[in-house]
DRENDO-1510 file (C-alpha; in Angstrom, 1 decimal, always signed):
<recs>
REC; n; res; u; v; w
REC; 1; UNK; +137.2; +135.9; +111.1 .
REC; 2; UNK; +136.0; +134.9; +107.6 .
REC; 3; UNK; +133.9; +137.2; +105.5 .
REC; 4; UNK; +130.9; +134.7; +105.7 .
REC; 5; UNK; +131.0; +134.7; +109.5 .
REC; 6; UNK; +131.1; +138.5; +109.6 .
REC; 7; UNK; +128.1; +138.6; +107.2 .
REC; 8; UNK; +126.1; +136.2; +109.3 .
REC; 9; UNK; +126.8; +138.2; +112.5 .
REC; 10; UNK; +125.9; +141.4; +110.8 .
REC; 11; UNK; +122.6; +140.0; +109.5 .
REC; 12; UNK; +121.6; +138.6; +112.9 .
REC; 13; UNK; +122.7; +141.4; +115.1 .
REC; 14; UNK; +120.0; +142.4; +117.5 .
REC; 15; UNK; +117.8; +139.4; +116.9 .
REC; 16; UNK; +116.5; +137.6; +119.9 .
REC; 17; UNK; +117.1; +133.9; +120.5 .
REC; 18; UNK; +113.5; +133.2; +119.7 .
REC; 19; UNK; +113.8; +135.0; +116.4 .
REC; 20; UNK; +117.0; +133.1; +115.6 .
REC; 21; UNK; +115.3; +129.8; +116.3 .
REC; 22; UNK; +112.4; +130.7; +114.1 .
REC; 23; UNK; +114.7; +131.7; +111.3 .
REC; 24; UNK; +116.6; +128.4; +111.6 .
REC; 25; UNK; +113.4; +126.3; +111.6 .
REC; 26; UNK; +112.2; +128.1; +108.4 .
REC; 27; UNK; +115.5; +127.6; +106.8 .
REC; 28; UNK; +115.5; +123.9; +107.6 .
REC; 29; UNK; +111.9; +123.5; +106.4 .
REC; 30; UNK; +112.9; +125.0; +103.0 .
REC; 31; UNK; +115.5; +122.3; +102.4 .
REC; 32; UNK; +114.3; +119.6; +100.1 .
REC; 33; UNK; +115.5; +116.5; +102.0 .
REC; 34; UNK; +114.4; +113.0; +100.7 .
REC; 35; UNK; +112.3; +111.0; +103.1 .
REC; 36; UNK; +114.1; +107.9; +104.2 .
REC; 37; UNK; +112.6; +104.4; +104.7 .
REC; 38; UNK; +111.0; +104.1; +108.1 .
REC; 39; UNK; +109.7; +107.6; +108.1 .
REC; 40; UNK; +106.1; +109.0; +108.3 .
REC; 41; UNK; +105.2; +112.0; +106.3 .
REC; 42; UNK; +101.9; +113.8; +105.5 .
REC; 43; UNK; +102.5; +114.3; +101.8 .
REC; 44; UNK; +104.7; +113.0; +99.1 .
REC; 45; UNK; +108.3; +114.4; +99.5 .
REC; 46; UNK; +109.6; +116.9; +96.9 .
REC; 47; UNK; +112.6; +114.7; +96.3 .
REC; 48; UNK; +111.5; +111.1; +96.7 .
REC; 49; UNK; +114.0; +108.3; +97.1 .
REC; 50; UNK; +113.6; +106.1; +94.0 .
REC; 51; UNK; +114.8; +103.1; +96.1 .
REC; 52; UNK; +112.2; +103.5; +98.9 .
REC; 53; UNK; +108.8; +101.8; +99.0 .
REC; 54; UNK; +106.1; +104.4; +99.4 .
REC; 55; UNK; +102.9; +103.3; +101.3 .
REC; 56; UNK; +100.1; +105.8; +100.9 .
REC; 57; UNK; +97.6; +105.2; +103.7 .
REC; 58; UNK; +94.2; +106.7; +104.0 .
REC; 59; UNK; +92.4; +106.5; +107.4 .
REC; 60; UNK; +88.8; +105.7; +108.1 .
REC; 61; UNK; +85.6; +107.6; +108.7 .
REC; 62; UNK; +86.0; +107.5; +112.5 .
REC; 63; UNK; +88.6; +110.3; +112.4 .
REC; 64; UNK; +86.5; +112.4; +110.0 .
REC; 65; UNK; +83.7; +112.1; +112.5 .
REC; 66; UNK; +85.9; +112.8; +115.5 .
REC; 67; UNK; +85.2; +109.5; +117.1 .
REC; 68; UNK; +87.0; +109.1; +120.4 .
REC; 69; UNK; +90.3; +107.2; +120.2 .
REC; 70; UNK; +90.4; +106.8; +116.4 .
REC; 71; UNK; +93.1; +109.3; +115.8 .
REC; 72; UNK; +95.3; +107.7; +118.4 .
REC; 73; UNK; +94.7; +104.2; +117.0 .
REC; 74; UNK; +95.5; +105.5; +113.5 .
REC; 75; UNK; +98.8; +106.9; +114.7 .
REC; 76; UNK; +99.7; +103.5; +116.2 .
REC; 77; UNK; +99.0; +101.9; +112.9 .
REC; 78; UNK; +101.0; +104.4; +110.9 .
REC; 79; UNK; +104.1; +104.0; +113.2 .
REC; 80; UNK; +103.8; +100.2; +113.0 .
REC; 81; UNK; +103.8; +100.4; +109.2 .
REC; 82; UNK; +106.7; +102.9; +109.1 .
REC; 83; UNK; +108.8; +100.6; +111.3 .
REC; 84; UNK; +108.7; +98.0; +108.5 .
REC; 85; UNK; +111.0; +100.3; +106.4 .
REC; 86; UNK; +108.2; +101.9; +104.3 .
REC; 87; UNK; +108.0; +105.6; +103.7 .
REC; 88; UNK; +104.4; +106.0; +105.0 .
REC; 89; UNK; +102.5; +108.9; +103.4 .
REC; 90; UNK; +99.3; +109.8; +105.3 .
REC; 91; UNK; +97.5; +112.9; +106.2 .
REC; 92; UNK; +94.9; +113.3; +108.9 .
REC; 93; UNK; +91.9; +114.8; +107.3 .
REC; 94; UNK; +89.9; +117.5; +109.1 .
REC; 95; UNK; +87.3; +116.3; +111.6 .
REC; 96; UNK; +83.6; +117.3; +111.5 .
REC; 97; UNK; +83.3; +117.3; +107.7 .
REC; 98; UNK; +80.4; +115.5; +106.3 .
REC; 99; UNK; +81.1; +113.5; +103.1 .
REC; 100; UNK; +78.7; +113.1; +100.3 .
REC; 101; UNK; +79.1; +109.8; +98.4 .
REC; 102; UNK; +80.5; +109.4; +95.8 .
REC; 103; UNK; +81.3; +113.1; +94.9 .
REC; 104; UNK; +83.5; +113.9; +97.9 .
REC; 105; UNK; +85.2; +110.5; +97.8 .
REC; 106; UNK; +86.1; +110.9; +94.2 .
REC; 107; UNK; +87.4; +114.4; +94.8 .
REC; 108; UNK; +89.7; +113.2; +97.5 .
REC; 109; UNK; +90.7; +110.2; +95.5 .
REC; 110; UNK; +91.8; +112.5; +92.7 .
REC; 111; UNK; +94.2; +114.2; +95.1 .
REC; 112; UNK; +95.7; +110.9; +96.0 .
REC; 113; UNK; +96.0; +109.9; +92.4 .
REC; 114; UNK; +97.9; +113.1; +91.8 .
REC; 115; UNK; +100.3; +112.2; +94.7 .
REC; 116; UNK; +100.9; +108.9; +92.9 .
REC; 117; UNK; +101.6; +110.8; +89.7 .
REC; 118; UNK; +104.2; +112.9; +91.5 .
REC; 119; UNK; +106.0; +109.8; +92.7 .
REC; 120; UNK; +106.0; +108.3; +89.2 .
REC; 121; UNK; +107.2; +111.6; +87.6 .
REC; 122; UNK; +110.0; +111.8; +90.1 .
REC; 123; UNK; +111.3; +108.4; +89.0 .
REC; 124; UNK; +109.8; +106.1; +91.6 .
REC; 125; UNK; +108.9; +102.8; +90.0 .
REC; 126; UNK; +105.3; +101.6; +90.1 .
REC; 127; UNK; +106.5; +98.6; +92.0 .
REC; 128; UNK; +107.6; +100.8; +94.8 .
REC; 129; UNK; +104.2; +102.5; +95.2 .
REC; 130; UNK; +101.4; +101.0; +97.3 .
REC; 131; UNK; +98.1; +102.8; +97.8 .
REC; 132; UNK; +96.2; +101.6; +100.9 .
REC; 133; UNK; +93.4; +102.5; +103.3 .
REC; 134; UNK; +91.1; +101.4; +106.1 .
REC; 135; UNK; +87.3; +101.5; +106.0 .
REC; 136; UNK; +86.5; +104.8; +104.2 .
REC; 137; UNK; +90.1; +104.8; +103.2 .
REC; 138; UNK; +89.8; +101.4; +101.7 .
REC; 139; UNK; +86.8; +102.5; +99.6 .
REC; 140; UNK; +88.9; +105.5; +98.5 .
REC; 141; UNK; +91.7; +103.1; +97.5 .
REC; 142; UNK; +89.3; +101.4; +95.1 .
REC; 143; UNK; +88.4; +104.7; +93.6 .
REC; 144; UNK; +92.0; +105.7; +93.2 .
REC; 145; UNK; +92.7; +102.5; +91.3 .
REC; 146; UNK; +89.8; +103.2; +88.9 .
REC; 147; UNK; +91.1; +106.7; +88.3 .
REC; 148; UNK; +94.8; +105.8; +87.6 .
REC; 149; UNK; +94.0; +103.1; +85.1 .
REC; 150; UNK; +97.4; +101.4; +85.7 .
REC; 151; UNK; +97.9; +97.6; +86.0 .
REC; 152; UNK; +101.4; +98.0; +87.4 .
REC; 153; UNK; +100.4; +99.7; +90.7 .
REC; 154; UNK; +99.6; +97.9; +94.0 .
REC; 155; UNK; +96.7; +98.5; +96.4 .
REC; 156; UNK; +95.7; +97.3; +99.9 .
REC; 157; UNK; +92.0; +97.5; +100.8 .
REC; 158; UNK; +91.5; +97.1; +104.5 .
REC; 159; UNK; +87.9; +96.5; +105.4 .
REC; 160; UNK; +86.9; +98.8; +102.6 .
REC; 161; UNK; +84.3; +96.9; +100.5 .
REC; 162; UNK; +80.8; +97.6; +101.8 .
REC; 163; UNK; +78.6; +94.7; +102.5 .
REC; 164; UNK; +75.2; +94.4; +100.7 .
REC; 165; UNK; +73.6; +93.8; +104.1 .
REC; 166; UNK; +75.5; +96.5; +106.1 .
REC; 167; UNK; +74.8; +100.1; +106.9 .
REC; 168; UNK; +76.7; +101.2; +103.8 .
REC; 169; UNK; +74.8; +99.0; +101.4 .
REC; 170; UNK; +73.6; +101.9; +99.3 .
REC; 171; UNK; +77.2; +102.5; +98.2 .
REC; 172; UNK; +77.5; +99.0; +96.8 .
REC; 173; UNK; +75.7; +99.6; +93.5 .
REC; 174; UNK; +77.5; +102.9; +92.9 .
REC; 175; UNK; +80.9; +101.2; +93.5 .
REC; 176; UNK; +79.9; +98.3; +91.3 .
REC; 177; UNK; +78.6; +100.4; +88.4 .
REC; 178; UNK; +80.9; +103.4; +88.4 .
REC; 179; UNK; +84.2; +102.3; +89.7 .
REC; 180; UNK; +84.6; +98.5; +89.8 .
REC; 181; UNK; +84.6; +98.0; +85.9 .
REC; 182; UNK; +87.7; +100.3; +85.8 .
REC; 183; UNK; +89.7; +98.6; +88.6 .
REC; 184; UNK; +93.3; +97.9; +87.6 .
REC; 185; UNK; +96.4; +96.8; +89.5 .
REC; 186; UNK; +97.3; +94.2; +92.0 .
REC; 187; UNK; +95.2; +94.0; +95.2 .
REC; 188; UNK; +95.5; +92.7; +98.7 .
REC; 189; UNK; +92.1; +92.8; +100.5 .
REC; 190; UNK; +91.8; +92.3; +104.3 .
REC; 191; UNK; +88.6; +91.8; +106.1 .
REC; 192; UNK; +87.3; +90.3; +109.4 .
REC; 193; UNK; +84.7; +87.5; +109.3 .
REC; 194; UNK; +82.7; +89.3; +112.1 .
REC; 195; UNK; +82.5; +92.6; +110.2 .
REC; 196; UNK; +78.8; +93.2; +109.3 .
REC; 197; UNK; +79.4; +96.4; +107.3 .
REC; 198; UNK; +82.4; +95.5; +105.2 .
REC; 199; UNK; +83.0; +92.2; +103.6 .
REC; 200; UNK; +84.7; +90.5; +100.6 .
REC; 201; UNK; +85.9; +92.5; +97.7 .
REC; 202; UNK; +85.6; +89.6; +95.3 .
REC; 203; UNK; +82.3; +90.7; +93.7 .
REC; 204; UNK; +83.7; +94.1; +92.9 .
REC; 205; UNK; +86.9; +92.7; +91.4 .
REC; 206; UNK; +84.8; +90.4; +89.4 .
REC; 207; UNK; +83.1; +93.3; +87.6 .
REC; 208; UNK; +86.5; +94.5; +86.1 .
REC; 209; UNK; +87.6; +93.2; +82.8 .
REC; 210; UNK; +90.1; +91.7; +83.0 .
REC; 211; UNK; +89.7; +90.7; +86.6 .
REC; 212; UNK; +92.7; +92.2; +88.5 .
REC; 213; UNK; +95.1; +90.1; +90.4 .
REC; 214; UNK; +94.0; +90.0; +94.0 .
REC; 215; UNK; +94.5; +88.1; +97.2 .
REC; 216; UNK; +92.0; +88.3; +100.1 .
REC; 217; UNK; +92.9; +87.6; +103.7 .
REC; 218; UNK; +90.0; +87.0; +106.2 .
REC; 219; UNK; +90.7; +87.4; +109.9 .
REC; 220; UNK; +88.7; +85.6; +112.5 .
REC; 221; UNK; +89.4; +87.8; +115.5 .
REC; 222; UNK; +85.7; +88.2; +116.5 .
REC; 223; UNK; +86.2; +91.9; +116.7 .
REC; 224; UNK; +84.8; +92.8; +113.3 .
REC; 225; UNK; +85.7; +96.2; +112.0 .
REC; 226; UNK; +87.7; +97.0; +115.2 .
REC; 227; UNK; +90.2; +94.2; +114.3 .
REC; 228; UNK; +92.1; +96.8; +112.2 .
REC; 229; UNK; +92.3; +99.5; +114.9 .
REC; 230; UNK; +95.8; +100.1; +116.2 .
REC; 231; UNK; +98.9; +98.1; +115.5 .
REC; 232; UNK; +97.8; +94.5; +115.8 .
REC; 233; UNK; +100.3; +92.2; +114.1 .
REC; 234; UNK; +97.5; +90.0; +112.7 .
REC; 235; UNK; +96.7; +92.6; +110.0 .
REC; 236; UNK; +100.0; +94.5; +109.8 .
REC; 237; UNK; +102.1; +91.4; +108.9 .
REC; 238; UNK; +100.0; +90.2; +105.9 .
REC; 239; UNK; +100.5; +93.7; +104.4 .
REC; 240; UNK; +104.2; +93.6; +105.0 .
REC; 241; UNK; +104.6; +90.1; +103.6 .
REC; 242; UNK; +102.5; +90.9; +100.5 .
REC; 243; UNK; +104.3; +94.1; +99.7 .
REC; 244; UNK; +107.8; +92.6; +100.1 .
REC; 245; UNK; +106.9; +89.6; +98.0 .
REC; 246; UNK; +106.4; +92.0; +95.1 .
</recs>
């Protein structure tokens, strides 16, 4: 018997099977293993793979409010995106927390901006980083862009630009005055023609100088905001195509 085996047996003598399993789980959790393409994680890995594409995704307000079915739909969307060979980075925020606009939004956006900074510091190129979000997450995506001040990063805004006629119309002037002038990067915007609360992002992009490169895709599903719930290929595929086109 080797000295190492003898040492392990001595250290684990008397431990129950449950204790051994717990020790093993803790040991595995302490290992710094790079996330591989096609995986879903809640935070940026300690050792990012420089060759992977990292898609940071922020969910909408429905989960924050605890709306029925929203968490399940979000998981379906995340799994669908991960299957496209992205490393999807997305945390589920706590439910039942009321957000004050824009203070709480900017506070959270700064956390995401720091995650992007960690990827860049670890050697991941800007071209392999995509910040995205749906609804409230789309609005957060805009704020993240204004904070990072980098033209080489990419962003996907999914039904995240409030309409001047919708229920979030009070946010429009704040976004336009405080954040839109500082937008930088390359943008893909997705919206549905029947969405009364979130519309085109063109007016916000037009306030930035210079105007960032952006493409806007308008769906005609008739479902409005709900068009982006779950894993519908009609909104997943435009994101995949745009990201892969570089």
